[in-house]
N, C-alpha and C positions, 0 to 999 in steps of 0.2 A: 171291576172288582171292588167290593165294599171295603171300608176302612178296617173293619174287624177282620176280614179275610186277609188283607194285606198285612195287618199286624201279626196275625197267626203265622203267615208265611215268613215274615221277618224273624219272628222268634224261632221258627224252625231252622232257618238259615244260620242264625247265631248259635243255636244248640249243636248244629251239625259241625260247625268249625270248632266248638269247644270239645265235643266228644271225639271228633276225628280231625285233629289239627293238621293242617298242611305245613310242610317245611319245619317240622319240629326237630330240633337237634342242633348240632354245632358244626361250623365250618372250620377247616384247617387251611393252612397255606395262604399267605398274602391276603389276609382279611383284616377288617376292622371290627373289633368287638366292643360293644357298649353294654354296660350293666346299668340299669335304672330300677328304681322302685318308687312305690306310691305309699309313703308311711301312713297315710290316712286309713287305708284299708288293707295294707300288707301285700299288695300286688308287687311281684318282682319279675323282671324280664332280663334276659341276656340276649342280645341281638348281634348276629354275625352277618356282615355284608362283604361280598366280594365284588369289587369295582374294577373293571378294566376298560380302557379306552372311553372314559366318561359314561360308562353304561353299568347298571347294576346287573351283574351276570348271575348272582345267586344271593339268596337271603334265607337265613334260618334263625329260629328263636328257641329259647328254652326258658323255663321259669315256672312260676306258680302264681295263682290268683283266681279271681272270680271269672265267671263265664264271659262277661263283657270284655275284660282285659285280654284273656287268652284268645277268644275268637277274633278280636280286633287284630291281634298280632298275626294270627293265621291268615286273615284276609289281606292284611297289609303286605306280608311277605309274598303272597301269591300275586298281588297286584303290581308290585314294583319290579319284579323279576323281568329283565329284558328292557326296562325303561332307561332312557338317558337320565343322568343324575338331575338335570334341570326339570325333567318331567316328573320324577319321583318327588322332588321338593314341591312342585306345583300341586301334585295330587295331595300332598300333605297339607298344603294351604287350603285346598277345597274341602278336605276332611275337617280341618280345624273350623272353618266357617260353618260347615254342616253341624258340628257339635255345639256351636254357639247359637244355633238357631237362625243364623244369618242366611240370606240368599247366597247361594254358592254358584259359582260359574260351572255350568254343565258343559264342560269343554270337550275337546276331542279325546280326553282321557276316559277310558272305560272304568267306571266305578264298580260295576257288577255287584258282587255280594256285599261290598262295603255300604251300599245304600241301606242295607238291613239295619245298620247301626243308627240311622237318623233319628229314631225315636228316643235314643239316649239323651238328646238335647233337652228332653222334657224333665230329666232327672239330674239336676246340677251336681249332686254328690257322685254321680257315676261318670261324668265327663272325663275326669282324670283317669279313670280305669280305661276308658275307650281310647284316650290319646297317648297312653304311656308308651306303646310300641312306636307310635308315629314320632314322638319326641326323641326316642332313642335313634330312629332312623335319621332324623334331621341332624342330630348331634354327630352320628357316625359319618354321614356324607360330608358334613362340614369339616370334620377332622381329616377325613381322607383327602378332601380338596386342599387342605393346608399342607398335606405331605408332598403334594406334587411340586 
């Protein structure tokens, strides 16, 4: 597949998650909720995580922002559901490396749609948009871990 075809496919995946977000909404009952924003461009996200037995059993988000920010939140919530906390944090590190244009460990974790965001690394002003939900997830999991 040529680079331009791959780029087009990635754009379609990003727009699909933006127009049809997965896991949009709020969780109730025994969850950790994190509110974060990106004052540079106005992205705002509220992330709710339900963690049981050191595993992310559910994740939802709400908020407003650009297509990169909201599609990244949609992809992230989809990817971390069912993962052990350690693996969700590892995936966040892989994503962070990808956003910084670094070589990232293509580990046993399935990145799936998330790889569509790798082109964002070419646009430094948009990296904060893409990483907002991931930073919220890290903060939430660390807070949940300190509750134990």
